[in-house]
N, C-alpha and C positions, 0 to 999 in steps of 0.2 A: 216600534222603532225600537224601544229599548230589550222587548223581547228577543229582535234581530242580534243587537248587540249583542246580547247576553249568549246567544246559542254561538255567534261568529267566535266571542273570548272560549266558550268551554271546547271547541272544534280546534283551535288554536293552542289552549294546555294539552288537548288532549294528542295532538299530533306532533306537539313538543316533547311530550311524556313518551309517546311510542317510537318516534324517529329513532332517540339516541340508541333503545332497545333492541329495535332490529339492525342498527350500525354493530351494535355490539355480539350482537348471533352471527352476526355474517363476518364479521373479525373474527369469533371465537372459532368458527367452524376453519375458517383460511387458516387462521396460527395453528388449530391441531392439525391439521394435513402439511404443512409445514412443519411442523415439531416433528410429525413420523418420518417425515422426507429427511430431515435434518437428522434425526436419530439414525436412519438406515443406512444415508450416507457416511455417518460416523461411523456406524458399525463394520460397514464396506470398507474405511478407509483403513479402520482398525485391524481385520484382520489382512489384508493387504500388507499393513506394515508388519503385522506379527510373522507372516511367512515370509516374508523380506527378510527378519530380522533372523528367522529360522536359517533360510537357505546361507545370510551372510555367515551365521557361527558355524555351521557344516564347512564351507569353503570346500575348494578343491583338495586342500590336503587331508582330510579326514575319511575317504575311501578307499579303497584298494584298487590300484589301476597296474593294466601290463598285462601282455599277452599270457604268460605263465599264471596269470590269475584264473583263469578259468578252468585250470586243473586242481585246484582246491576244491574238497568236499562241498557240497551245500550244508551240509549237518553234522552233526558229532563233534567229538573234540577235536577235529582237524580241520573243522571250517572258520571260517572268519571268525563267527559268534562266538566258538569254541574256544579258539587260541586268546580271545582277548578277554578268556576270563582265567587263563594260567599265565606262570610266568616263564620268559622265553625260552629256558632250556626247556621245559615241560611242554610249551606250545608248539617248540619246532617237533620233539618228539613221538607227535601227532601228526607231524605234516610229511608222509610218503615221499616226498619230493627233497627231502634235506634227511635223508637217513644216514650220510656220509658224514655229513657235518656234525649230527649229533653223536655217532662214533666217536668223531674227533675229539667234541667236545667232553666227553665221558673218559677217553684215555688221557688228555690231558689234567683231568679234575677239575675242570672249571664250572659243573653243573650246579654248585651250589654258589660260586663266584656269582654268572650269571643272572641264577634266579633269585639272589638277594638284593643285586642291585636294582639301585630307582632312577628310572628317568634317563633311560639308555637309548642307543640305537644299534641296531647290531645289521650288518651287510653278510646275507647269510648266502653261502653260495650252495648251488644245487648240486645233485648228484651228476647230472653231465657238467659243471663245472669242475668236480673234482675229477670226471673221466678223463678230463683234457689232459691233465697229469699222467704221467708214463707209471703201469702200476709199480714196476721196482722202485720208480724215484717217491710216489705216494705210501706206498708200505715201507719205507726207511722213516720218511717223516712221520709217520703213525707212528713207529716204534722208538722215536727218539721225542722225550716228553717236553724237554726245553724247548726244541726247534719248533714242534708243533705249539707250545702254548704261545711262542713268539708271532708265530702266523696267523693262530687265532684271535688274538687278544688285539691284532692289529684290524682285525674287523669290526671292534667297537669301539663306537665315539660314547663319551660319557656324558653326552643330552641328547634329549628329543628332536631329531630333525627330519622336518615333515619335506613332501617333493619340492613345495617354493624356496626350501633353505638348500636345495640343490644344486639349485640354478647355478650355481658360482659360489666355490665356497672352499676352505681349507681347515680342517677341523683337526685336533689333536686326538689319539686313540690311545685306546687302553694299554698299548703296547708300547706310548711314549713319542712314537715319532707322529707323523700327520697323512694324512689322503684326502684330493681337492675331488669335488664334484663340480659337473656341470650339466646341463641342459634346458630342457623345456619342455610346458606340457605334461606329457607324459613320457619322454624319452631323456632319460640322464644315465650320464657314464659317471665311474669312479677309477679315477686312475688314468681315464682317457681309454681303458682298455675292457673293463667289467661293464657290462650293462645291466640298467635295474628292470627284469622280465616282471615283477611284481611289487609293487612298493605298496608305503604305507599301510602295510598290516600291522594292524595293532595287536599287543599282547599285554598284560597285566601290568608288567613294569617296562616294557620296553615297545619302541616302533622298531619294525621289522622291513628291510629293504632287500629282498630275493634276487642274487645277481645271479651272473651266469659263466662268472670267472674267478677262481679264487685269487684276493688279493696277496700280494708278495712284499714284505715290508722288505729290509734292505738287511743284508744278513753280512 
């Protein structure tokens, strides 16, 4: 009788000792799995948040847009990457579509002024924009430094303007008067006449919006 009771007591003690260990082992296995799943989920969320933050930081105003952007060389000093490394007058000189503008800037003696400026916006007329002006009239303007300077400085705003800021704004120019911008998405105009055909082009010291017409200040 005593022996039977003793065996029962030993069995009870053994069971009591083993059961918590088994439960602990099960708990440890599940907990490890849960921890791994949790870590994986956290890592996934972190990657998504990081991606979202990067995308948000880039924004729609950080990439060139517009139909004329297709003509920009993919490589070299005249490419978007190449222009981003040079000050604005130098960058423009490497873009074949802006050769008339570059000639005008040199004749007006504005190369150093533009290259040494900080955080400006330049509305840059293409060669086709200058071609809209009758040749005789254009030649006359190119020969008149004061008039040429007035026209060119009217294309410069003393702060960087992204496409988002072009939606509806009035901005003072280096010429001391103002210009207005309107639009949305990838369609913007300046003074209701000039269209932005390649916007948000970055240079080392400026944002450039290439336009299809020469902007004319009040004379």
